[in-house]
N, CA, C and O atoms as a GROMACS GRO file, in nm:
protein
  504
    1UNK      N    1   0.686  -2.038   8.193
    1UNK     CA    2   0.568  -2.051   8.273
    1UNK      C    3   0.504  -1.916   8.304
    1UNK      O    4   0.383  -1.898   8.292
    2UNK      N    5   0.587  -1.822   8.344
    2UNK     CA    6   0.535  -1.690   8.378
    2UNK      C    7   0.590  -1.590   8.279
    2UNK      O    8   0.692  -1.614   8.215
    3UNK      N    9   0.523  -1.477   8.266
    3UNK     CA   10   0.574  -1.374   8.179
    3UNK      C   11   0.466  -1.316   8.091
    3UNK      O   12   0.347  -1.343   8.108
    4UNK      N   13   0.509  -1.236   7.998
    4UNK     CA   14   0.419  -1.167   7.908
    4UNK      C   15   0.374  -1.260   7.797
    4UNK      O   16   0.457  -1.325   7.732
    5UNK      N   17   0.245  -1.267   7.775
    5UNK     CA   18   0.190  -1.343   7.664
    5UNK      C   19   0.111  -1.247   7.577
    5UNK      O   20   0.014  -1.186   7.621
    6UNK      N   21   0.153  -1.234   7.454
    6UNK     CA   22   0.090  -1.140   7.363
    6UNK      C   23  -0.040  -1.197   7.308
    6UNK      O   24  -0.049  -1.315   7.275
    7UNK      N   25  -0.138  -1.111   7.299
    7UNK     CA   26  -0.264  -1.149   7.236
    7UNK      C   27  -0.273  -1.093   7.094
    7UNK      O   28  -0.380  -1.089   7.034
    8UNK      N   29  -0.159  -1.050   7.042
    8UNK     CA   30  -0.156  -0.988   6.910
    8UNK      C   31  -0.172  -1.092   6.800
    8UNK      O   32  -0.134  -1.208   6.815
    9UNK      N   33  -0.229  -1.046   6.690
    9UNK     CA   34  -0.246  -1.132   6.574
    9UNK      C   35  -0.125  -1.123   6.482
    9UNK      O   36  -0.025  -1.058   6.512
   10UNK      N   37  -0.136  -1.190   6.370
   10UNK     CA   38  -0.026  -1.196   6.275
   10UNK      C   39   0.009  -1.058   6.220
   10UNK      O   40   0.127  -1.025   6.207
   11UNK      N   41  -0.091  -0.977   6.188
   11UNK     CA   42  -0.064  -0.844   6.133
   11UNK      C   43   0.008  -0.755   6.234
   11UNK      O   44   0.097  -0.678   6.197
   12UNK      N   45  -0.029  -0.766   6.360
   12UNK     CA   46   0.040  -0.688   6.463
   12UNK      C   47   0.186  -0.731   6.475
   12UNK      O   48   0.275  -0.647   6.487
   13UNK      N   49   0.210  -0.861   6.471
   13UNK     CA   50   0.348  -0.911   6.479
   13UNK      C   51   0.428  -0.866   6.357
   13UNK      O   52   0.546  -0.832   6.370
   14UNK      N   53   0.366  -0.865   6.240
   14UNK     CA   54   0.435  -0.817   6.121
   14UNK      C   55   0.465  -0.667   6.132
   14UNK      O   56   0.571  -0.621   6.089
   15UNK      N   57   0.373  -0.592   6.190
   15UNK     CA   58   0.397  -0.448   6.212
   15UNK      C   59   0.513  -0.427   6.309
   15UNK      O   60   0.596  -0.339   6.287
   16UNK      N   61   0.518  -0.506   6.415
   16UNK     CA   62   0.629  -0.497   6.511
   16UNK      C   63   0.761  -0.529   6.441
   16UNK      O   64   0.859  -0.458   6.460
   17UNK      N   65   0.762  -0.635   6.362
   17UNK     CA   66   0.885  -0.672   6.289
   17UNK      C   67   0.925  -0.560   6.193
   17UNK      O   68   1.044  -0.531   6.179
   18UNK      N   69   0.828  -0.498   6.127
   18UNK     CA   70   0.859  -0.388   6.036
   18UNK      C   71   0.916  -0.266   6.107
   18UNK      O   72   1.011  -0.205   6.059
   19UNK      N   73   0.857  -0.231   6.221
   19UNK     CA   74   0.909  -0.118   6.299
   19UNK      C   75   1.052  -0.145   6.342
   19UNK      O   76   1.139  -0.060   6.328
   20UNK      N   77   1.075  -0.264   6.396
   20UNK     CA   78   1.210  -0.299   6.443
   20UNK      C   79   1.310  -0.304   6.328
   20UNK      O   80   1.425  -0.262   6.343
   21UNK      N   81   1.267  -0.355   6.213
   21UNK     CA   82   1.358  -0.360   6.097
   21UNK      C   83   1.393  -0.220   6.048
   21UNK      O   84   1.509  -0.193   6.017
   22UNK      N   85   1.296  -0.132   6.043
   22UNK     CA   86   1.323   0.005   5.997
   22UNK      C   87   1.412   0.080   6.096
   22UNK      O   88   1.502   0.153   6.054
   23UNK      N   89   1.388   0.063   6.226
   23UNK     CA   90   1.473   0.129   6.325
   23UNK      C   91   1.614   0.070   6.324
   23UNK      O   92   1.712   0.143   6.342
   24UNK      N   93   1.625  -0.059   6.302
   24UNK     CA   94   1.757  -0.122   6.290
   24UNK      C   95   1.832  -0.067   6.169
   24UNK      O   96   1.952  -0.044   6.175
   25UNK      N   97   1.760  -0.047   6.060
   25UNK     CA   98   1.822   0.012   5.941
   25UNK      C   99   1.871   0.154   5.970
   25UNK      O  100   1.979   0.192   5.926
   26UNK      N  101   1.792   0.230   6.043
   26UNK     CA  102   1.832   0.366   6.079
   26UNK      C  103   1.960   0.364   6.163
   26UNK      O  104   2.053   0.440   6.137
   27UNK      N  105   1.964   0.276   6.264
   27UNK     CA  106   2.083   0.267   6.348
   27UNK      C  107   2.204   0.215   6.270
   27UNK      O  108   2.318   0.252   6.301
   28UNK      N  109   2.180   0.132   6.171
   28UNK     CA  110   2.290   0.081   6.088
   28UNK      C  111   2.353   0.193   6.007
   28UNK      O  112   2.475   0.200   5.994
   29UNK      N  113   2.270   0.282   5.952
   29UNK     CA  114   2.325   0.395   5.877
   29UNK      C  115   2.398   0.492   5.969
   29UNK      O  116   2.499   0.551   5.929
   30UNK      N  117   2.350   0.509   6.091
   30UNK     CA  118   2.423   0.592   6.187
   30UNK      C  119   2.558   0.528   6.218
   30UNK      O  120   2.659   0.597   6.227
   31UNK      N  121   2.559   0.397   6.235
   31UNK     CA  122   2.685   0.326   6.261
   31UNK      C  123   2.780   0.337   6.142
   31UNK      O  124   2.901   0.341   6.159
   32UNK      N  125   2.725   0.340   6.021
   32UNK     CA  126   2.810   0.356   5.902
   32UNK      C  127   2.880   0.492   5.905
   32UNK      O  128   2.997   0.502   5.867
   33UNK      N  129   2.809   0.595   5.948
   33UNK     CA  130   2.872   0.726   5.959
   33UNK      C  131   2.987   0.720   6.059
   33UNK      O  132   3.096   0.771   6.032
   34UNK      N  133   2.963   0.658   6.172
   34UNK     CA  134   3.068   0.646   6.275
   34UNK      C  135   3.186   0.566   6.222
   34UNK      O  136   3.301   0.604   6.243
   35UNK      N  137   3.158   0.456   6.156
   35UNK     CA  138   3.266   0.373   6.103
   35UNK      C  139   3.348   0.443   5.996
   35UNK      O  140   3.470   0.425   5.990
   36UNK      N  141   3.283   0.521   5.912
   36UNK     CA  142   3.355   0.593   5.807
   36UNK      C  143   3.430   0.714   5.860
   36UNK      O  144   3.533   0.753   5.805
   37UNK      N  145   3.380   0.774   5.967
   37UNK     CA  146   3.441   0.896   6.020
   37UNK      C  147   3.552   0.871   6.121
   37UNK      O  148   3.643   0.952   6.134
   38UNK      N  149   3.545   0.759   6.191
   38UNK     CA  150   3.640   0.733   6.299
   38UNK      C  151   3.779   0.702   6.244
   38UNK      O  152   3.795   0.648   6.135
   39UNK      N  153   3.877   0.738   6.324
   39UNK     CA  154   4.015   0.711   6.286
   39UNK      C  155   4.063   0.577   6.339
   39UNK      O  156   4.167   0.526   6.296
   40UNK      N  157   3.987   0.517   6.433
   40UNK     CA  158   4.024   0.388   6.489
   40UNK      C  159   3.898   0.308   6.521
   40UNK      O  160   3.787   0.361   6.519
   41UNK      N  161   3.918   0.182   6.549
   41UNK     CA  162   3.806   0.095   6.586
   41UNK      C  163   3.746   0.141   6.719
   41UNK      O  164   3.624   0.142   6.736
   42UNK      N  165   3.832   0.180   6.811
   42UNK     CA  166   3.783   0.229   6.941
   42UNK      C  167   3.700   0.355   6.925
   42UNK      O  168   3.600   0.374   6.995
   43UNK      N  169   3.741   0.442   6.836
   43UNK     CA  170   3.666   0.564   6.811
   43UNK      C  171   3.529   0.536   6.754
   43UNK      O  172   3.431   0.600   6.792
   44UNK      N  173   3.521   0.440   6.663
   44UNK     CA  174   3.392   0.404   6.606
   44UNK      C  175   3.302   0.341   6.711
   44UNK      O  176   3.181   0.366   6.714
   45UNK      N  177   3.360   0.259   6.798
   45UNK     CA  178   3.282   0.197   6.904
   45UNK      C  179   3.232   0.296   7.006
   45UNK      O  180   3.120   0.284   7.056
   46UNK      N  181   3.314   0.395   7.038
   46UNK     CA  182   3.276   0.496   7.137
   46UNK      C  183   3.162   0.583   7.088
   46UNK      O  184   3.087   0.638   7.169
   47UNK      N  185   3.146   0.594   6.958
   47UNK     CA  186   3.039   0.675   6.902
   47UNK      C  187   2.902   0.621   6.942
   47UNK      O  188   2.806   0.698   6.951
   48UNK      N  189   2.891   0.491   6.965
   48UNK     CA  190   2.762   0.430   6.995
   48UNK      C  191   2.718   0.448   7.139
   48UNK      O  192   2.602   0.421   7.170
   49UNK      N  193   2.806   0.493   7.229
   49UNK     CA  194   2.768   0.507   7.369
   49UNK      C  195   2.646   0.594   7.393
   49UNK      O  196   2.559   0.554   7.470
   50UNK      N  197   2.635   0.711   7.332
   50UNK     CA  198   2.512   0.790   7.355
   50UNK      C  199   2.386   0.718   7.307
   50UNK      O  200   2.279   0.734   7.367
   51UNK      N  201   2.396   0.640   7.202
   51UNK     CA  202   2.278   0.567   7.151
   51UNK      C  203   2.234   0.458   7.247
   51UNK      O  204   2.115   0.426   7.253
   52UNK      N  205   2.328   0.402   7.321
   52UNK     CA  206   2.296   0.295   7.415
   52UNK      C  207   2.205   0.346   7.526
   52UNK      O  208   2.123   0.270   7.579
   53UNK      N  209   2.219   0.472   7.563
   53UNK     CA  210   2.141   0.526   7.674
   53UNK      C  211   2.000   0.570   7.635
   53UNK      O  212   1.918   0.595   7.724
   54UNK      N  213   1.968   0.581   7.506
   54UNK     CA  214   1.834   0.626   7.466
   54UNK      C  215   1.721   0.540   7.524
   54UNK      O  216   1.622   0.597   7.569
   55UNK      N  217   1.731   0.407   7.524
   55UNK     CA  218   1.621   0.330   7.583
   55UNK      C  219   1.601   0.357   7.732
   55UNK      O  220   1.489   0.345   7.782
   56UNK      N  221   1.708   0.392   7.803
   56UNK     CA  222   1.695   0.418   7.946
   56UNK      C  223   1.626   0.551   7.974
   56UNK      O  224   1.569   0.569   8.082
   57UNK      N  225   1.632   0.643   7.879
   57UNK     CA  226   1.564   0.772   7.895
   57UNK      C  227   1.443   0.774   7.802
   57UNK      O  228   1.426   0.864   7.720
   58UNK      N  229   1.361   0.672   7.816
   58UNK     CA  230   1.239   0.659   7.736
   58UNK      C  231   1.134   0.592   7.824
   58UNK      O  232   1.155   0.573   7.944
   59UNK      N  233   1.023   0.558   7.765
   59UNK     CA  234   0.916   0.491   7.840
   59UNK      C  235   0.933   0.340   7.839
   59UNK      O  236   0.839   0.267   7.873
   60UNK      N  237   1.049   0.292   7.800
   60UNK     CA  238   1.070   0.147   7.793
   60UNK      C  239   1.064   0.081   7.930
   60UNK      O  240   1.013  -0.030   7.943
   61UNK      N  241   1.116   0.147   8.033
   61UNK     CA  242   1.123   0.088   8.166
   61UNK      C  243   1.032   0.156   8.267
   61UNK      O  244   0.981   0.092   8.359
   62UNK      N  245   1.013   0.287   8.251
   62UNK     CA  246   0.936   0.366   8.346
   62UNK      C  247   0.843   0.458   8.267
   62UNK      O  248   0.882   0.511   8.163
   63UNK      N  249   0.723   0.478   8.316
   63UNK     CA  250   0.632   0.572   8.251
   63UNK      C  251   0.692   0.712   8.257
   63UNK      O  252   0.751   0.752   8.357
   64UNK      N  253   0.676   0.785   8.150
   64UNK     CA  254   0.734   0.920   8.145
   64UNK      C  255   0.669   1.015   8.245
   64UNK      O  256   0.731   1.113   8.285
   65UNK      N  257   0.546   0.987   8.286
   65UNK     CA  258   0.478   1.073   8.384
   65UNK      C  259   0.550   1.075   8.519
   65UNK      O  260   0.539   1.172   8.593
   66UNK      N  261   0.623   0.970   8.550
   66UNK     CA  262   0.692   0.962   8.679
   66UNK      C  263   0.831   1.026   8.676
   66UNK      O  264   0.900   1.029   8.778
   67UNK      N  265   0.874   1.076   8.560
   67UNK     CA  266   1.007   1.134   8.546
   67UNK      C  267   1.005   1.283   8.583
   67UNK      O  268   0.902   1.348   8.573
   68UNK      N  269   1.121   1.336   8.625
   68UNK     CA  270   1.130   1.482   8.646
   68UNK      C  271   1.102   1.555   8.515
   68UNK      O  272   1.120   1.499   8.406
   69UNK      N  273   1.059   1.679   8.525
   69UNK     CA  274   1.009   1.750   8.407
   69UNK      C  275   1.111   1.761   8.294
   69UNK      O  276   1.074   1.745   8.178
   70UNK      N  277   1.238   1.789   8.324
   70UNK     CA  278   1.339   1.800   8.218
   70UNK      C  279   1.363   1.668   8.147
   70UNK      O  280   1.371   1.662   8.025
   71UNK      N  281   1.373   1.562   8.225
   71UNK     CA  282   1.394   1.428   8.167
   71UNK      C  283   1.269   1.386   8.091
   71UNK      O  284   1.279   1.326   7.983
   72UNK      N  285   1.151   1.416   8.146
   72UNK     CA  286   1.025   1.381   8.080
   72UNK      C  287   1.014   1.447   7.944
   72UNK      O  288   0.971   1.383   7.847
   73UNK      N  289   1.052   1.574   7.935
   73UNK     CA  290   1.043   1.645   7.807
   73UNK      C  291   1.131   1.578   7.703
   73UNK      O  292   1.090   1.562   7.588
   74UNK      N  293   1.251   1.537   7.742
   74UNK     CA  294   1.338   1.467   7.648
   74UNK      C  295   1.282   1.330   7.614
   74UNK      O  296   1.278   1.291   7.498
   75UNK      N  297   1.238   1.256   7.716
   75UNK     CA  298   1.189   1.119   7.695
   75UNK      C  299   1.067   1.114   7.605
   75UNK      O  300   1.053   1.023   7.523
   76UNK      N  301   0.980   1.211   7.618
   76UNK     CA  302   0.858   1.210   7.537
   76UNK      C  303   0.882   1.252   7.393
   76UNK      O  304   0.796   1.230   7.307
   77UNK      N  305   0.998   1.310   7.365
   77UNK     CA  306   1.025   1.361   7.231
   77UNK      C  307   1.149   1.300   7.170
   77UNK      O  308   1.226   1.369   7.102
   78UNK      N  309   1.170   1.174   7.192
   78UNK     CA  310   1.281   1.103   7.130
   78UNK      C  311   1.227   0.977   7.064
   78UNK      O  312   1.120   0.930   7.101
   79UNK      N  313   1.299   0.921   6.968
   79UNK     CA  314   1.244   0.812   6.887
   79UNK      C  315   1.214   0.684   6.963
   79UNK      O  316   1.117   0.615   6.930
   80UNK      N  317   1.293   0.649   7.063
   80UNK     CA  318   1.274   0.520   7.130
   80UNK      C  319   1.140   0.515   7.202
   80UNK      O  320   1.077   0.409   7.205
   81UNK      N  321   1.095   0.626   7.259
   81UNK     CA  322   0.967   0.626   7.329
   81UNK      C  323   0.852   0.595   7.235
   81UNK      O  324   0.767   0.512   7.267
   82UNK      N  325   0.847   0.658   7.120
   82UNK     CA  326   0.737   0.630   7.027
   82UNK      C  327   0.745   0.488   6.974
   82UNK      O  328   0.641   0.425   6.953
   83UNK      N  329   0.864   0.437   6.951
   83UNK     CA  330   0.879   0.299   6.903
   83UNK      C  331   0.834   0.201   7.011
   83UNK      O  332   0.762   0.106   6.981
   84UNK      N  333   0.876   0.224   7.135
   84UNK     CA  334   0.836   0.136   7.245
   84UNK      C  335   0.685   0.139   7.264
   84UNK      O  336   0.622   0.035   7.281
   85UNK      N  337   0.627   0.258   7.262
   85UNK     CA  338   0.482   0.270   7.282
   85UNK      C  339   0.404   0.202   7.170
   85UNK      O  340   0.303   0.137   7.195
   86UNK      N  341   0.450   0.216   7.046
   86UNK     CA  342   0.382   0.151   6.934
   86UNK      C  343   0.391  -0.001   6.945
   86UNK      O  344   0.292  -0.071   6.926
   87UNK      N  345   0.509  -0.050   6.977
   87UNK     CA  346   0.527  -0.196   6.990
   87UNK      C  347   0.447  -0.249   7.108
   87UNK      O  348   0.384  -0.354   7.098
   88UNK      N  349   0.449  -0.177   7.218
   88UNK     CA  350   0.372  -0.219   7.338
   88UNK      C  351   0.223  -0.228   7.304
   88UNK      O  352   0.157  -0.325   7.341
   89UNK      N  353   0.170  -0.128   7.234
   89UNK     CA  354   0.028  -0.129   7.198
   89UNK      C  355  -0.003  -0.242   7.100
   89UNK      O  356  -0.106  -0.309   7.114
   90UNK      N  357   0.084  -0.263   7.003
   90UNK     CA  358   0.059  -0.370   6.906
   90UNK      C  359   0.060  -0.508   6.972
   90UNK      O  360  -0.026  -0.590   6.943
   91UNK      N  361   0.157  -0.532   7.059
   91UNK     CA  362   0.167  -0.664   7.123
   91UNK      C  363   0.059  -0.686   7.228
   91UNK      O  364   0.025  -0.801   7.259
   92UNK      N  365   0.006  -0.577   7.284
   92UNK     CA  366  -0.101  -0.589   7.384
   92UNK      C  367  -0.239  -0.585   7.320
   92UNK      O  368  -0.340  -0.590   7.390
   93UNK      N  369  -0.242  -0.576   7.189
   93UNK     CA  370  -0.368  -0.570   7.115
   93UNK      C  371  -0.452  -0.450   7.159
   93UNK      O  372  -0.574  -0.459   7.172
   94UNK      N  373  -0.384  -0.338   7.182
   94UNK     CA  374  -0.448  -0.213   7.221
   94UNK      C  375  -0.448  -0.118   7.101
   94UNK      O  376  -0.373  -0.140   7.006
   95UNK      N  377  -0.530  -0.014   7.104
   95UNK     CA  378  -0.524   0.084   6.996
   95UNK      C  379  -0.389   0.155   6.993
   95UNK      O  380  -0.339   0.200   7.096
   96UNK      N  381  -0.332   0.164   6.875
   96UNK     CA  382  -0.197   0.221   6.861
   96UNK      C  383  -0.202   0.373   6.853
   96UNK      O  384  -0.111   0.440   6.902
   97UNK      N  385  -0.303   0.427   6.793
   97UNK     CA  386  -0.313   0.572   6.779
   97UNK      C  387  -0.206   0.626   6.686
   97UNK      O  388  -0.170   0.562   6.587
   98UNK      N  389  -0.155   0.742   6.719
   98UNK     CA  390  -0.053   0.806   6.635
   98UNK      C  391   0.087   0.754   6.659
   98UNK      O  392   0.178   0.785   6.582
   99UNK      N  393   0.108   0.677   6.764
   99UNK     CA  394   0.242   0.630   6.798
   99UNK      C  395   0.307   0.552   6.684
   99UNK      O  396   0.428   0.562   6.663
  100UNK      N  397   0.228   0.475   6.612
  100UNK     CA  398   0.282   0.397   6.499
  100UNK      C  399   0.338   0.491   6.393
  100UNK      O  400   0.448   0.470   6.342
  101UNK      N  401   0.262   0.594   6.359
  101UNK     CA  402   0.306   0.687   6.255
  101UNK      C  403   0.424   0.771   6.301
  101UNK      O  404   0.513   0.804   6.222
  102UNK      N  405   0.424   0.807   6.429
  102UNK     CA  406   0.537   0.882   6.484
  102UNK      C  407   0.663   0.796   6.483
  102UNK      O  408   0.771   0.843   6.448
  103UNK      N  409   0.649   0.668   6.521
  103UNK     CA  410   0.764   0.575   6.520
  103UNK      C  411   0.817   0.557   6.378
  103UNK      O  412   0.938   0.556   6.356
  104UNK      N  413   0.727   0.542   6.283
  104UNK     CA  414   0.770   0.525   6.143
  104UNK      C  415   0.834   0.653   6.090
  104UNK      O  416   0.931   0.647   6.014
  105UNK      N  417   0.780   0.768   6.128
  105UNK     CA  418   0.838   0.895   6.084
  105UNK      C  419   0.978   0.913   6.142
  105UNK      O  420   1.070   0.952   6.070
  106UNK      N  421   0.995   0.885   6.272
  106UNK     CA  422   1.128   0.894   6.332
  106UNK      C  423   1.226   0.800   6.262
  106UNK      O  424   1.335   0.841   6.223
  107UNK      N  425   1.186   0.675   6.247
  107UNK     CA  426   1.276   0.577   6.186
  107UNK      C  427   1.308   0.610   6.042
  107UNK      O  428   1.423   0.603   6.000
  108UNK      N  429   1.206   0.647   5.965
  108UNK     CA  430   1.229   0.684   5.826
  108UNK      C  431   1.313   0.810   5.812
  108UNK      O  432   1.402   0.817   5.726
  109UNK      N  433   1.286   0.909   5.896
  109UNK     CA  434   1.363   1.033   5.892
  109UNK      C  435   1.509   1.011   5.930
  109UNK      O  436   1.599   1.063   5.864
  110UNK      N  437   1.531   0.935   6.035
  110UNK     CA  438   1.669   0.905   6.076
  110UNK      C  439   1.741   0.828   5.967
  110UNK      O  440   1.857   0.855   5.937
  111UNK      N  441   1.672   0.731   5.907
  111UNK     CA  442   1.733   0.652   5.800
  111UNK      C  443   1.773   0.741   5.683
  111UNK      O  444   1.885   0.730   5.633
  112UNK      N  445   1.684   0.828   5.641
  112UNK     CA  446   1.713   0.916   5.528
  112UNK      C  447   1.829   1.010   5.557
  112UNK      O  448   1.922   1.021   5.476
  113UNK      N  449   1.824   1.078   5.670
  113UNK     CA  450   1.930   1.174   5.704
  113UNK      C  451   2.063   1.103   5.723
  113UNK      O  452   2.166   1.150   5.674
  114UNK      N  453   2.063   0.990   5.794
  114UNK     CA  454   2.187   0.916   5.816
  114UNK      C  455   2.243   0.861   5.685
  114UNK      O  456   2.365   0.859   5.665
  115UNK      N  457   2.155   0.816   5.596
  115UNK     CA  458   2.201   0.768   5.465
  115UNK      C  459   2.270   0.881   5.388
  115UNK      O  460   2.378   0.861   5.331
  116UNK      N  461   2.208   0.998   5.386
  116UNK     CA  462   2.266   1.110   5.312
  116UNK      C  463   2.402   1.150   5.370
  116UNK      O  464   2.497   1.175   5.295
  117UNK      N  465   2.412   1.156   5.503
  117UNK     CA  466   2.540   1.189   5.564
  117UNK      C  467   2.644   1.080   5.542
  117UNK      O  468   2.761   1.110   5.516
  118UNK      N  469   2.603   0.953   5.550
  118UNK     CA  470   2.696   0.843   5.528
  118UNK      C  471   2.750   0.845   5.385
  118UNK      O  472   2.868   0.820   5.363
  119UNK      N  473   2.665   0.874   5.290
  119UNK     CA  474   2.711   0.880   5.151
  119UNK      C  475   2.805   0.998   5.130
  119UNK      O  476   2.901   0.989   5.054
  120UNK      N  477   2.778   1.108   5.198
  120UNK     CA  478   2.866   1.224   5.188
  120UNK      C  479   3.004   1.192   5.247
  120UNK      O  480   3.107   1.225   5.187
  121UNK      N  481   3.006   1.128   5.362
  121UNK     CA  482   3.134   1.091   5.425
  121UNK      C  483   3.207   0.988   5.338
  121UNK      O  484   3.329   0.995   5.323
  122UNK      N  485   3.133   0.894   5.283
  122UNK     CA  486   3.195   0.791   5.198
  122UNK      C  487   3.259   0.853   5.074
  122UNK      O  488   3.371   0.817   5.037
  123UNK      N  489   3.189   0.947   5.011
  123UNK     CA  490   3.243   1.011   4.890
  123UNK      C  491   3.367   1.095   4.922
  123UNK      O  492   3.457   1.107   4.838
  124UNK      N  493   3.373   1.152   5.041
  124UNK     CA  494   3.493   1.226   5.081
  124UNK      C  495   3.609   1.132   5.105
  124UNK      O  496   3.724   1.167   5.077
  125UNK      N  497   3.582   1.013   5.156
  125UNK     CA  498   3.689   0.917   5.188
  125UNK      C  499   3.744   0.850   5.063
  125UNK      O  500   3.861   0.813   5.059
  126UNK      N  501   3.661   0.834   4.963
  126UNK     CA  502   3.703   0.760   4.842
  126UNK      C  503   3.778   0.848   4.751
  126UNK      O  504   3.821   0.803   4.644
   0.00000   0.00000   0.00000
């Protein structure tokens, strides 16, 4: 009954799905590095703890303008903020600006770097 209702069209929803899929792929490759490098299941699981906190230090819950200057500097220059801002603009049918390209660059860059490191770790293990 109550809540957010998106006025976005089909293309915006497809863009949101694409952003989320690419970021999920990036996080999957990071998890592959942790899984290949860890000596135990607990060690691999503990590797994800810093990643869990990224959404909390972003604009997902609070505007970055209201954050202290040190936290704001980190929040404005990390991948989750650009992804959240791009998705928020797409679902609200607002102009996306550069946030879409920044989100795609972060996700693509993380995916590429994590893939290269994961393959290097895998080749050492085999």
